[in-house]
DODO-756433 format. One record per residue: x, y, z of N, C-alpha, C, O, CB in turn; residue number from 0. Coordinates in pm, 1 decimal. Glycine has a CB too. Layout:
[[X; Y; Z]; [X; Y; Z]; [X; Y; Z]; [X; Y; Z]; [X; Y; Z]; NUM] ...
//
This chain:
[[10623.1; 5678.5; 3913.9]; [10526.0; 5785.8; 3912.1]; [10551.4; 5875.1; 4031.9]; [10550.1; 5828.2; 4145.7]; [10381.3; 5730.9; 3912.6]; 0] [[10574.1; 6001.8; 4008.0]; [10595.2; 6093.3; 4119.6]; [10466.1; 6166.5; 4150.0]; [10380.6; 6186.5; 4063.7]; [10708.3; 6193.4; 4088.8]; 1] [[10455.5; 6205.0; 4273.6]; [10334.2; 6274.2; 4316.1]; [10368.3; 6371.5; 4426.1]; [10445.3; 6339.4; 4516.6]; [10226.5; 6174.8; 4363.4]; 2] [[10312.1; 6489.3; 4418.9]; [10332.0; 6587.2; 4526.5]; [10252.4; 6545.9; 4649.9]; [10272.4; 6602.0; 4757.6]; [10290.0; 6729.2; 4480.4]; 3] [[10163.2; 6449.4; 4636.0]; [10079.2; 6406.8; 4747.3]; [10142.1; 6290.6; 4824.6]; [10085.6; 6243.9; 4923.5]; [9941.3; 6366.7; 4696.1]; 4] [[10258.9; 6244.1; 4779.6]; [10327.2; 6137.5; 4849.3]; [10359.7; 6184.3; 4990.8]; [10413.7; 6293.4; 5009.5]; [10455.5; 6094.8; 4773.5]; 5] [[10328.1; 6105.1; 5086.7]; [10354.2; 6142.9; 5225.5]; [10242.9; 6226.9; 5286.4]; [10259.5; 6280.7; 5395.8]; [10483.8; 6218.2; 5234.0]; 6] [[10131.9; 6238.9; 5218.8]; [10018.5; 6312.8; 5273.1]; [9973.6; 6248.3; 5403.4]; [9946.2; 6128.4; 5406.6]; [9901.8; 6317.8; 5171.5]; 7] [[9965.9; 6325.4; 5509.8]; [9921.7; 6272.5; 5638.9]; [9770.5; 6284.5; 5645.2]; [9714.1; 6390.9; 5619.5]; [9989.3; 6348.1; 5758.5]; 8] [[9706.0; 6174.2; 5679.6]; [9560.9; 6169.7; 5682.1]; [9507.2; 6162.2; 5824.1]; [9574.2; 6114.6; 5915.8]; [9511.1; 6052.0; 5601.9]; 9] [[9387.0; 6209.6; 5839.3]; [9311.5; 6193.9; 5963.3]; [9184.8; 6117.9; 5927.3]; [9129.7; 6134.7; 5818.5]; [9279.0; 6333.5; 6031.4]; 10] [[9139.7; 6035.2; 6018.5]; [9015.8; 5962.0; 5995.3]; [8916.3; 6003.6; 6102.4]; [8953.3; 6027.7; 6217.3]; [9039.2; 5807.0; 5996.7]; 11] [[8792.9; 6011.6; 6064.4]; [8686.1; 6048.2; 6157.7]; [8576.8; 5943.7; 6148.3]; [8532.1; 5908.3; 6039.3]; [8629.7; 6190.5; 6127.4]; 12] [[8534.6; 5895.2; 6263.0]; [8420.7; 5804.4; 6269.8]; [8305.7; 5879.9; 6333.6]; [8309.6; 5912.7; 6452.2]; [8454.9; 5674.3; 6350.1]; 13] [[8204.4; 5907.0; 6254.8]; [8085.8; 5975.1; 6306.2]; [7984.6; 5869.3; 6345.8]; [7940.7; 5790.5; 6262.0]; [8025.8; 6073.9; 6200.6]; 14] [[7947.6; 5867.2; 6471.7]; [7846.0; 5774.4; 6520.5]; [7716.5; 5853.2; 6539.6]; [7712.6; 5951.3; 6613.8]; [7891.0; 5704.6; 6654.6]; 15] [[7612.0; 5809.3; 6472.2]; [7485.5; 5882.5; 6473.7]; [7374.5; 5792.0; 6525.5]; [7362.3; 5676.6; 6484.5]; [7450.9; 5935.7; 6332.6]; 16] [[7294.9; 5845.5; 6615.1]; [7178.9; 5771.6; 6665.9]; [7064.3; 5785.7; 6566.7]; [6957.8; 5837.1; 6600.7]; [7136.5; 5822.9; 6807.2]; 17] [[7086.6; 5740.2; 6445.2]; [6986.1; 5745.6; 6339.8]; [7028.4; 5652.6; 6227.7]; [7143.8; 5654.8; 6184.9]; [6966.8; 5890.5; 6287.5]; 18] [[6936.5; 5571.7; 6180.3]; [6961.4; 5486.8; 6063.8]; [6836.1; 5471.4; 5979.9]; [6843.8; 5442.0; 5860.6]; [7012.3; 5349.8; 6107.2]; 19] [[6722.1; 5490.7; 6041.1]; [6595.0; 5465.1; 5971.8]; [6555.2; 5578.6; 5878.1]; [6488.0; 5555.6; 5777.5]; [6484.5; 5442.6; 6073.1]; 20] [[6596.3; 5700.9; 5910.6]; [6567.4; 5814.2; 5821.9]; [6694.8; 5844.5; 5742.8]; [6781.3; 5920.2; 5786.7]; [6518.7; 5941.4; 5903.4]; 21] [[6702.8; 5783.5; 5626.3]; [6823.1; 5787.5; 5542.9]; [6865.2; 5931.0; 5508.9]; [6984.8; 5959.5; 5501.4]; [6799.7; 5708.9; 5414.4]; 22] [[6770.4; 6020.4; 5488.5]; [6802.6; 6157.3; 5449.6]; [6883.3; 6228.9; 5557.7]; [6965.9; 6314.3; 5525.3]; [6674.8; 6234.9; 5420.1]; 23] [[6861.4; 6196.3; 5685.1]; [6938.5; 6258.3; 5793.0]; [7083.6; 6212.3; 5786.2]; [7175.3; 6293.8; 5796.7]; [6877.5; 6224.1; 5931.1]; 24] [[7104.4; 6083.3; 5768.7]; [7239.8; 6028.3; 5759.1]; [7311.3; 6087.9; 5637.9]; [7428.1; 6125.7; 5647.4]; [7235.8; 5873.2; 5749.3]; 25] [[7242.7; 6096.4; 5525.3]; [7302.7; 6153.6; 5404.9]; [7336.6; 6300.7; 5423.9]; [7440.9; 6345.8; 5376.6]; [7208.8; 6137.0; 5286.1]; 26] [[7251.6; 6376.2; 5491.7]; [7278.2; 6518.1; 5515.3]; [7400.9; 6537.6; 5603.9]; [7478.9; 6630.3; 5582.0]; [7156.4; 6585.1; 5579.1]; 27] [[7418.7; 6451.2; 5703.5]; [7537.2; 6459.9; 5788.7]; [7662.5; 6429.1; 5706.5]; [7763.2; 6498.9; 5718.8]; [7525.7; 6362.7; 5909.1]; 28] [[7657.1; 6325.8; 5623.5]; [7772.3; 6290.7; 5539.0]; [7804.9; 6405.4; 5443.7]; [7922.2; 6436.8; 5423.5]; [7744.1; 6160.9; 5458.9]; 29] [[7705.0; 6467.3; 5386.0]; [7727.7; 6581.2; 5295.3]; [7787.4; 6699.3; 5370.8]; [7875.7; 6767.5; 5318.7]; [7595.7; 6623.5; 5227.0]; 30] [[7740.7; 6724.5; 5492.5]; [7793.0; 6835.9; 5572.4]; [7941.3; 6818.6; 5600.4]; [8014.3; 6917.3; 5609.7]; [7716.4; 6848.0; 5704.1]; 31] [[7986.6; 6695.5; 5613.8]; [8128.0; 6669.3; 5641.4]; [8216.7; 6707.0; 5523.2]; [8335.8; 6732.6; 5540.6]; [8148.4; 6522.4; 5676.5]; 32] [[8160.1; 6710.4; 5405.0]; [8237.8; 6739.8; 5284.3]; [8251.9; 6888.3; 5255.5]; [8324.6; 6926.5; 5163.9]; [8174.9; 6673.0; 5166.5]; 33] [[8183.3; 6972.8; 5332.2]; [8179.9; 7115.6; 5300.9]; [8264.8; 7199.8; 5394.2]; [8279.9; 7169.2; 5512.4]; [8039.0; 7164.8; 5305.1]; 34] [[8320.0; 7306.9; 5338.2]; [8391.8; 7407.1; 5417.8]; [8289.7; 7499.9; 5482.3]; [8169.7; 7489.5; 5457.0]; [8493.2; 7488.1; 5329.6]; 35] [[8339.0; 7590.6; 5565.9]; [8249.8; 7686.5; 5631.7]; [8173.9; 7772.0; 5530.5]; [8059.8; 7811.3; 5555.0]; [8329.7; 7776.5; 5725.8]; 36] [[8237.9; 7800.9; 5416.0]; [8173.6; 7884.6; 5314.3]; [8077.9; 7806.0; 5224.6]; [8019.9; 7862.3; 5131.7]; [8279.1; 7951.6; 5228.9]; 37] [[8061.2; 7676.3; 5251.7]; [7967.8; 7595.1; 5175.1]; [8028.8; 7526.4; 5054.3]; [7961.8; 7446.6; 4988.8]; [7855.3; 7678.9; 5130.7]; 38] [[8154.7; 7555.8; 5023.4]; [8221.0; 7490.4; 4911.0]; [8279.1; 7356.7; 4957.0]; [8304.3; 7336.0; 5075.7]; [8332.3; 7581.3; 4851.8]; 39] [[8300.0; 7265.8; 4860.3]; [8350.3; 7131.7; 4893.4]; [8496.8; 7137.3; 4934.8]; [8578.0; 7206.2; 4873.0]; [8333.1; 7036.4; 4773.7]; 40] [[8528.8; 7063.1; 5041.2]; [8668.2; 7043.5; 5081.9]; [8736.1; 6959.2; 4974.6]; [8686.4; 6850.7; 4944.2]; [8678.3; 6974.6; 5223.8]; 41] [[8846.7; 7003.2; 4915.7]; [8912.3; 6920.8; 4813.9]; [8982.7; 6798.5; 4871.7]; [9006.8; 6701.8; 4799.4]; [9011.8; 7004.0; 4737.8]; 42] [[9016.1; 6801.0; 5001.0]; [9091.8; 6690.1; 5060.1]; [9012.0; 6615.5; 5167.3]; [9069.0; 6564.8; 5263.9]; [9221.5; 6742.2; 5120.1]; 43] [[8880.0; 6609.4; 5149.4]; [8794.2; 6536.3; 5242.4]; [8710.4; 6437.5; 5163.1]; [8651.8; 6473.0; 5060.9]; [8703.4; 6633.3; 5324.4]; 44] [[8704.8; 6313.1; 5210.2]; [8625.5; 6210.4; 5142.2]; [8545.1; 6130.4; 5243.3]; [8593.8; 6099.6; 5352.1]; [8716.2; 6116.7; 5060.2]; 45] [[8423.0; 6097.3; 5207.6]; [8343.5; 6002.8; 5285.7]; [8377.9; 5865.2; 5231.0]; [8350.1; 5834.3; 5115.1]; [8187.0; 6033.2; 5276.9]; 46] [[8439.0; 5782.6; 5316.3]; [8483.3; 5650.2; 5272.6]; [8374.6; 5544.8; 5281.9]; [8368.1; 5454.1; 5199.0]; [8601.2; 5606.7; 5353.8]; 47] [[8288.2; 5556.8; 5383.9]; [8187.9; 5453.6; 5405.4]; [8073.4; 5509.2; 5489.9]; [8093.5; 5593.6; 5577.3]; [8250.6; 5329.9; 5473.1]; 48] [[7955.8; 5460.8; 5462.3]; [7838.9; 5488.3; 5546.3]; [7776.9; 5353.3; 5579.2]; [7733.7; 5280.6; 5489.7]; [7734.7; 5584.8; 5474.3]; 49] [[7772.5; 5320.0; 5708.1]; [7713.0; 5194.0; 5751.7]; [7595.4; 5227.0; 5842.8]; [7611.6; 5296.8; 5942.9]; [7818.1; 5102.9; 5825.1]; 50] [[7478.9; 5177.6; 5808.6]; [7360.0; 5199.4; 5889.9]; [7302.2; 5066.3; 5934.4]; [7284.2; 4975.1; 5853.7]; [7255.1; 5280.2; 5812.4]; 51] [[7273.3; 5055.6; 6062.9]; [7211.4; 4936.1; 6120.7]; [7071.4; 4977.0; 6166.1]; [7055.0; 5037.4; 6272.1]; [7297.4; 4876.9; 6241.1]; 52] [[6971.6; 4944.0; 6085.9]; [6835.7; 4988.1; 6115.7]; [6780.0; 4924.0; 6241.6]; [6698.2; 4985.0; 6310.6]; [6745.1; 4957.7; 5999.6]; 53] [[6822.7; 4801.9; 6273.0]; [6775.7; 4735.1; 6393.5]; [6813.1; 4810.5; 6520.0]; [6733.2; 4819.8; 6613.1]; [6831.0; 4595.5; 6399.6]; 54] [[6935.2; 4864.8; 6523.7]; [6982.0; 4941.4; 6639.2]; [6964.1; 5091.9; 6620.2]; [6993.0; 5170.2; 6710.6]; [7128.1; 4910.5; 6666.1]; 55] [[6916.3; 5132.0; 6501.9]; [6896.5; 5272.2; 6466.2]; [7024.5; 5353.0; 6489.2]; [7022.1; 5459.5; 6550.8]; [6780.5; 5332.1; 6547.6]; 56] [[7135.3; 5300.5; 6438.7]; [7266.2; 5363.9; 6451.4]; [7334.9; 5362.7; 6315.0]; [7318.8; 5269.2; 6236.5]; [7353.7; 5291.5; 6558.7]; 57] [[7412.1; 5468.7; 6288.4]; [7492.1; 5475.7; 6166.4]; [7633.2; 5519.4; 6201.3]; [7655.2; 5590.6; 6299.3]; [7428.6; 5572.6; 6063.5]; 58] [[7727.6; 5476.4; 6120.5]; [7865.7; 5519.5; 6132.6]; [7909.6; 5568.6; 5995.4]; [7898.1; 5497.2; 5895.8]; [7958.2; 5403.9; 6185.1]; 59] [[7959.9; 5691.4; 5991.8]; [8011.6; 5750.0; 5868.9]; [8162.4; 5761.6; 5886.5]; [8209.5; 5822.7; 5982.5]; [7945.1; 5890.3; 5837.6]; 60] [[8238.4; 5703.1; 5793.9]; [8384.0; 5708.9; 5799.9]; [8432.7; 5813.2; 5700.7]; [8402.6; 5806.7; 5581.5]; [8447.4; 5570.0; 5770.0]; 61] [[8508.9; 5910.0; 5752.3]; [8557.4; 6022.1; 5672.6]; [8709.0; 6025.7; 5681.5]; [8765.4; 6003.7; 5788.7]; [8495.5; 6156.7; 5720.3]; 62] [[8775.5; 6053.3; 5569.7]; [8920.5; 6073.3; 5568.2]; [8948.7; 6213.7; 5516.6]; [8880.1; 6264.3; 5427.7]; [8992.4; 5965.3; 5479.8]; 63] [[9051.1; 6275.4; 5574.5]; [9089.4; 6410.8; 5534.4]; [9237.5; 6430.5; 5559.4]; [9299.5; 6356.2; 5635.5]; [9006.8; 6517.4; 5610.6]; 64] [[9292.5; 6529.4; 5495.6]; [9429.7; 6568.5; 5524.5]; [9434.2; 6619.0; 5668.0]; [9338.8; 6680.2; 5716.1]; [9481.0; 6677.5; 5424.0]; 65] [[9546.3; 6592.8; 5736.7]; [9561.6; 6642.4; 5874.3]; [9545.8; 6794.2; 5876.4]; [9501.4; 6851.3; 5976.1]; [9699.9; 6601.4; 5933.1]; 66] [[9582.2; 6858.7; 5766.6]; [9569.6; 7004.2; 5757.7]; [9423.7; 7049.7; 5758.2]; [9395.9; 7167.9; 5778.4]; [9638.6; 7054.7; 5632.0]; 67] [[9331.4; 6958.0; 5736.4]; [9189.0; 6990.9; 5731.1]; [9117.3; 6953.3; 5859.4]; [8997.3; 6925.9; 5856.1]; [9123.4; 6921.2; 5613.7]; 68] [[9187.1; 6951.1; 5972.9]; [9123.2; 6910.8; 6097.4]; [9017.2; 7009.5; 6145.0]; [8948.2; 6983.7; 6243.6]; [9227.0; 6893.8; 6204.0]; 69] [[9004.1; 7122.3; 6075.6]; [8892.6; 7210.8; 6107.6]; [8760.7; 7146.9; 6067.6]; [8653.8; 7202.7; 6092.3]; [8909.3; 7346.3; 6037.9]; 70] [[8768.4; 7028.9; 6005.2]; [8649.8; 6951.0; 5971.0]; [8562.6; 6930.2; 6094.8]; [8440.1; 6940.0; 6086.9]; [8689.9; 6815.1; 5909.9]; 71] [[8624.9; 6901.7; 6208.4]; [8549.7; 6881.3; 6332.7]; [8475.1; 7008.1; 6370.9]; [8358.4; 7002.5; 6409.6]; [8643.7; 6838.5; 6447.1]; 72] [[8541.4; 7121.6; 6360.4]; [8476.5; 7248.5; 6393.1]; [8360.8; 7276.5; 6297.7]; [8256.5; 7327.0; 6339.3]; [8578.2; 7363.7; 6388.2]; 73] [[8379.2; 7243.7; 6169.4]; [8272.3; 7263.6; 6071.6]; [8150.3; 7178.7; 6105.5]; [8037.1; 7226.0; 6095.5]; [8322.0; 7230.0; 5930.7]; 74] [[8172.6; 7053.6; 6145.5]; [8060.1; 6966.5; 6181.2]; [7983.9; 7021.7; 6300.4]; [7860.8; 7020.3; 6302.2]; [8109.5; 6824.9; 6211.9]; 75] [[8056.7; 7070.0; 6399.6]; [7992.4; 7125.8; 6518.8]; [7904.8; 7244.5; 6480.4]; [7796.1; 7261.8; 6535.4]; [8098.3; 7168.5; 6623.3]; 76] [[7951.3; 7326.0; 6386.5]; [7874.6; 7442.5; 6343.6]; [7755.2; 7404.9; 6257.3]; [7650.5; 7469.0; 6265.7]; [7963.5; 7537.8; 6268.0]; 77] [[7769.2; 7301.9; 6174.6]; [7663.6; 7265.9; 6079.2]; [7557.2; 7171.9; 6136.5]; [7443.8; 7169.9; 6088.6]; [7725.4; 7201.9; 5958.5]; 78] [[7594.0; 7093.8; 6239.5]; [7501.8; 6993.2; 6290.8]; [7473.0; 7021.9; 6437.3]; [7558.2; 6996.9; 6522.6]; [7559.3; 6850.5; 6273.0]; 79] [[7355.1; 7073.8; 6468.2]; [7320.5; 7105.4; 6607.6]; [7328.4; 6981.7; 6697.0]; [7284.1; 6873.5; 6658.6]; [7179.5; 7165.9; 6614.9]; 80] [[7384.8; 6998.7; 6816.0]; [7392.2; 6890.0; 6912.1]; [7510.3; 6796.7; 6893.5]; [7519.2; 6694.4; 6961.4]; [7268.5; 6811.8; 6905.9]; 81] [[7601.9; 6830.3; 6802.1]; [7717.2; 6744.8; 6773.0]; [7819.8; 6751.8; 6885.4]; [7848.6; 6859.8; 6936.9]; [7782.0; 6785.5; 6639.9]; 82] [[7874.7; 6637.2; 6923.2]; [7980.5; 6627.3; 7024.4]; [8103.0; 6566.4; 6958.1]; [8091.3; 6468.0; 6885.1]; [7934.6; 6541.4; 7148.1]; 83] [[8220.9; 6624.0; 6982.7]; [8343.9; 6574.7; 6921.9]; [8445.3; 6543.4; 7030.9]; [8472.2; 6625.8; 7118.3]; [8401.4; 6677.7; 6821.7]; 84] [[8501.2; 6422.8; 7024.2]; [8607.3; 6378.7; 7114.5]; [8728.3; 6344.6; 7028.5]; [8716.8; 6268.8; 6932.2]; [8562.1; 6255.3; 7202.3]; 85] [[8844.1; 6400.1; 7062.9]; [8965.6; 6377.6; 6985.9]; [9048.9; 6267.4; 7048.8]; [9049.4; 6250.9; 7170.8]; [9047.3; 6506.5; 6975.2]; 86] [[9120.0; 6191.2; 6964.6]; [9212.9; 6091.6; 7015.2]; [9324.9; 6074.4; 6914.4]; [9317.8; 6126.4; 6803.0]; [9141.5; 5956.7; 7042.6]; 87] [[9428.8; 6001.1; 6953.6]; [9543.8; 5982.1; 6865.5]; [9615.5; 6114.1; 6841.8]; [9621.4; 6198.3; 6931.3]; [9500.0; 5920.7; 6731.9]; 88] [[9669.8; 6132.8; 6722.4]; [9744.0; 6254.0; 6688.7]; [9658.0; 6379.2; 6698.3]; [9710.9; 6488.3; 6719.4]; [9801.3; 6242.5; 6549.4]; 89] [[9527.8; 6365.9; 6683.5]; [9438.8; 6481.6; 6692.3]; [9421.1; 6528.1; 6836.3]; [9377.1; 6640.8; 6859.1]; [9303.1; 6448.4; 6631.6]; 90] [[9454.0; 6444.4; 6933.3]; [9437.7; 6474.0; 7076.2]; [9570.3; 6527.2; 7132.0]; [9642.0; 6457.8; 7204.2]; [9391.5; 6346.4; 7155.0]; 91] [[9599.7; 6651.2; 7096.6]; [9725.1; 6710.1; 7142.7]; [9705.3; 6779.8; 7276.0]; [9598.9; 6838.8; 7295.2]; [9780.0; 6808.5; 7039.2]; 92] [[9797.6; 6777.8; 7368.0]; [9928.5; 6714.0; 7358.0]; [9927.6; 6568.9; 7407.6]; [10029.5; 6500.9; 7395.7]; [10030.3; 6793.8; 7436.5]; 93] [[9816.3; 6519.5; 7462.6]; [9814.9; 6387.0; 7524.9]; [9827.8; 6271.7; 7426.0]; [9892.4; 6171.5; 7456.6]; [9689.0; 6370.1; 7603.0]; 94] [[9767.6; 6284.3; 7308.4]; [9767.8; 6179.2; 7205.6]; [9715.1; 6046.6; 7260.0]; [9771.6; 5940.7; 7232.7]; [9909.1; 6159.7; 7150.1]; 95] [[9605.5; 6053.2; 7337.8]; [9547.7; 5931.2; 7395.0]; [9486.7; 5844.4; 7287.0]; [9434.5; 5894.9; 7187.6]; [9442.1; 5965.5; 7500.2]; 96] [[9493.4; 5713.3; 7306.7]; [9429.7; 5620.1; 7213.7]; [9278.4; 5624.7; 7237.5]; [9232.3; 5680.4; 7337.1]; [9485.7; 5473.8; 7231.9]; 97] [[9202.6; 5566.3; 7146.1]; [9057.8; 5562.0; 7162.2]; [9020.5; 5486.5; 7289.5]; [8930.0; 5527.9; 7362.0]; [8991.8; 5496.4; 7039.8]; 98] [[9089.4; 5376.8; 7316.7]; [9061.3; 5298.7; 7437.4]; [9089.2; 5382.7; 7562.2]; [9007.9; 5384.5; 7654.7]; [9146.2; 5169.0; 7439.6]; 99] [[9202.8; 5451.8; 7565.8]; [9235.9; 5537.5; 7680.6]; [9131.3; 5647.0; 7698.2]; [9087.3; 5676.2; 7809.4]; [9375.7; 5600.4; 7663.0]; 100] [[9092.9; 5706.4; 7586.6]; [8995.3; 5816.4; 7590.0]; [8861.5; 5767.5; 7645.5]; [8802.0; 5832.7; 7731.4]; [8975.6; 5876.3; 7448.2]; 101] [[8814.8; 5653.7; 7596.8]; [8686.4; 5600.5; 7642.9]; [8691.9; 5561.7; 7790.2]; [8595.9; 5584.8; 7863.6]; [8645.8; 5479.7; 7558.8]; 102] [[8803.4; 5502.9; 7834.3]; [8817.7; 5468.2; 7976.5]; [8815.9; 5593.4; 8062.2]; [8749.8; 5597.4; 8166.0]; [8947.9; 5389.5; 8000.7]; 103] [[8889.1; 5696.4; 8018.8]; [8894.1; 5822.0; 8093.3]; [8754.4; 5883.2; 8106.9]; [8719.7; 5937.6; 8211.7]; [8989.1; 5921.2; 8024.3]; 104] [[8676.1; 5874.1; 8001.7]; [8541.6; 5931.0; 8001.9]; [8440.2; 5841.6; 8072.4]; [8329.9; 5886.5; 8103.5]; [8496.6; 5956.7; 7860.2]; 105] [[8476.0; 5714.6; 8098.2]; [8379.6; 5620.3; 8153.5]; [8267.1; 5595.3; 8055.2]; [8151.1; 5579.9; 8093.6]; [8323.6; 5671.7; 8285.9]; 106] [[8303.0; 5591.4; 7927.1]; [8204.0; 5590.4; 7819.4]; [8104.8; 5474.9; 7828.5]; [7985.9; 5494.7; 7803.4]; [8273.8; 5584.7; 7687.2]; 107] [[8150.5; 5355.2; 7863.8]; [8061.8; 5239.3; 7863.1]; [7993.7; 5214.6; 7996.6]; [7901.5; 5133.4; 8003.8]; [8138.4; 5117.6; 7823.7]; 108] [[8036.2; 5282.0; 8102.1]; [7975.4; 5262.3; 8233.5]; [7897.1; 5384.5; 8278.8]; [7825.8; 5379.4; 8379.0]; [8082.0; 5229.0; 8335.9]; 109] [[7909.9; 5491.9; 8206.6]; [7847.0; 5619.5; 8243.5]; [7696.1; 5614.5; 8220.1]; [7648.6; 5559.8; 8120.7]; [7909.2; 5735.7; 8163.1]; 110] [[7624.0; 5671.8; 8312.3]; [7479.4; 5682.4; 8296.7]; [7436.9; 5826.6; 8266.4]; [7333.8; 5849.7; 8203.2]; [7409.0; 5632.0; 8423.0]; 111] [[7517.7; 5923.3; 8312.1]; [7485.0; 6064.4; 8291.1]; [7584.4; 6125.1; 8192.0]; [7692.6; 6169.3; 8230.8]; [7486.6; 6142.7; 8426.0]; 112] [[7547.1; 6126.9; 8064.3]; [7635.0; 6180.1; 7961.2]; [7641.9; 6332.3; 7964.3]; [7735.0; 6389.8; 7908.1]; [7588.8; 6133.8; 7825.1]; 113] [[7547.5; 6398.3; 8027.5]; [7547.2; 6544.3; 8029.7]; [7666.2; 6601.4; 8105.1]; [7698.6; 6718.9; 8088.0]; [7419.3; 6594.7; 8091.5]; 114] [[7732.1; 6521.1; 8188.1]; [7848.9; 6567.1; 8263.3]; [7977.5; 6558.4; 8180.6]; [8080.3; 6611.5; 8222.7]; [7864.1; 6485.2; 8391.1]; 115] [[7974.5; 6493.0; 8064.2]; [8093.4; 6481.2; 7980.2]; [8128.9; 6615.3; 7918.1]; [8040.4; 6693.0; 7882.1]; [8071.9; 6376.3; 7870.8]; 116] [[8256.3; 6642.1; 7905.8]; [8303.5; 6763.8; 7840.1]; [8373.0; 6723.0; 7710.4]; [8486.4; 6675.2; 7714.1]; [8400.3; 6846.0; 7933.3]; 117] [[8307.1; 6741.0; 7596.3]; [8370.7; 6706.0; 7469.3]; [8479.2; 6808.7; 7433.7]; [8483.6; 6917.5; 7491.1]; [8265.0; 6697.8; 7356.3]; 118] [[8564.6; 6773.7; 7340.7]; [8666.7; 6867.3; 7294.0]; [8603.3; 6979.7; 7212.6]; [8649.6; 7093.7; 7217.0]; [8772.8; 6794.0; 7209.9]; 119] [[8498.7; 6948.1; 7139.3]; [8424.2; 7046.6; 7061.1]; [8276.0; 7013.5; 7070.2]; [8238.4; 6897.0; 7083.4]; [8471.8; 7049.0; 6912.4]; 120] [[8193.5; 7114.8; 7063.2]; [8049.5; 7092.3; 7063.1]; [7991.4; 7084.5; 7202.9]; [8053.5; 7126.4; 7300.6]; [8017.4; 6966.6; 6988.6]; 121] [[7872.4; 7030.6; 7210.1]; [7798.7; 7024.0; 7335.9]; [7811.7; 6885.5; 7398.3]; [7844.5; 6788.1; 7330.5]; [7650.7; 7059.0; 7313.7]; 122] [[7785.6; 6878.5; 7528.1]; [7787.5; 6748.8; 7596.3]; [7680.0; 6659.9; 7534.8]; [7569.7; 6706.6; 7506.3]; [7765.0; 6765.3; 7750.4]; 123] [[7711.4; 6531.3; 7514.1]; [7611.7; 6441.7; 7456.5]; [7491.0; 6426.7; 7548.1]; [7503.2; 6424.8; 7670.5]; [7673.1; 6305.1; 7428.5]; 124] [[7375.8; 6416.3; 7486.2]; [7252.9; 6392.4; 7561.4]; [7242.9; 6243.7; 7593.6]; [7322.1; 6163.6; 7543.8]; [7127.7; 6440.6; 7481.6]; 125] [[7145.9; 6206.9; 7676.6]; [7126.6; 6065.9; 7711.0]; [7114.1; 5981.3; 7585.2]; [7171.6; 5872.7; 7576.8]; [7002.1; 6048.2; 7799.4]; 126] [[7040.7; 6029.9; 7489.9]; [7030.4; 5962.9; 7359.6]; [7122.1; 6039.2; 7264.7]; [7077.5; 6128.8; 7192.9]; [6880.1; 5958.8; 7305.8]; 127] [[7248.9; 6003.6; 7264.7]; [7349.1; 6076.6; 7186.3]; [7305.3; 6085.1; 7041.0]; [7275.8; 5983.6; 6978.0]; [7487.6; 6008.5; 7196.8]; 128] [[7301.3; 6205.7; 6988.8]; [7262.1; 6225.9; 6850.3]; [7375.9; 6198.7; 6755.2]; [7364.7; 6111.8; 6668.7]; [7211.5; 6365.6; 6830.3]; 129] [[7486.9; 6272.2; 6769.3]; [7600.9; 6254.2; 6682.1]; [7725.8; 6274.0; 6764.6]; [7745.0; 6379.6; 6824.9]; [7596.8; 6351.6; 6561.7]; 130] [[7809.8; 6174.3; 6767.5]; [7936.5; 6183.6; 6838.2]; [8045.9; 6147.7; 6739.8]; [8038.8; 6044.5; 6673.1]; [7939.9; 6090.6; 6963.9]; 131] [[8146.2; 6232.0; 6730.5]; [8254.4; 6210.3; 6636.1]; [8384.4; 6186.6; 6710.3]; [8411.5; 6250.7; 6811.8]; [8268.1; 6329.1; 6540.7]; 132] [[8463.9; 6095.1; 6660.0]; [8598.3; 6071.2; 6711.0]; [8694.8; 6095.7; 6596.9]; [8683.0; 6035.0; 6490.5]; [8613.9; 5926.4; 6769.1]; 133] [[8789.2; 6183.6; 6618.7]; [8888.4; 6216.1; 6516.9]; [9022.9; 6160.1; 6555.6]; [9064.1; 6168.6; 6671.3]; [8898.0; 6367.1; 6496.1]; 134] [[9090.7; 6103.1; 6459.4]; [9224.2; 6048.6; 6483.7]; [9310.1; 6074.0; 6362.0]; [9271.4; 6039.4; 6250.4]; [9218.6; 5897.0; 6516.3]; 135] [[9426.5; 6134.2; 6381.9]; [9521.7; 6151.8; 6273.6]; [9598.6; 6021.9; 6254.6]; [9634.8; 5956.2; 6352.2]; [9618.1; 6269.9; 6302.3]; 136] [[9623.5; 5985.0; 6130.8]; [9696.8; 5861.2; 6100.0]; [9842.5; 5889.7; 6075.4]; [9919.7; 5797.7; 6048.1]; [9636.7; 5791.2; 5978.6]; 137] 
//
């Protein structure tokens, strides 16, 4: 079976949201990830999984897209107020830092003042981070 899509390079995005109890908010964020700036559906973007932990009030939305659709991050920043985006892997050009390197550089787990962080796109995360996205090309 031949396919013109053979060799398609994918990017994966993990959206971490400080919300799980209000399902409609999580669903609206997942839907926003599927849309282009003009409101039409991205043909090469898919939501692979939505995991919500109500006890911790956190959700993770896993999105896959063609590397050519990396404007997905910019679309999320425009559609979701307060969104912060940090790039890693192939999406983090020219450094191509791994997620572990990126988090260490940011002091992500030891930091107390998130307002001093400079995301690649969007606004600095608040103390109670609303939505933080990590993009990585595969």
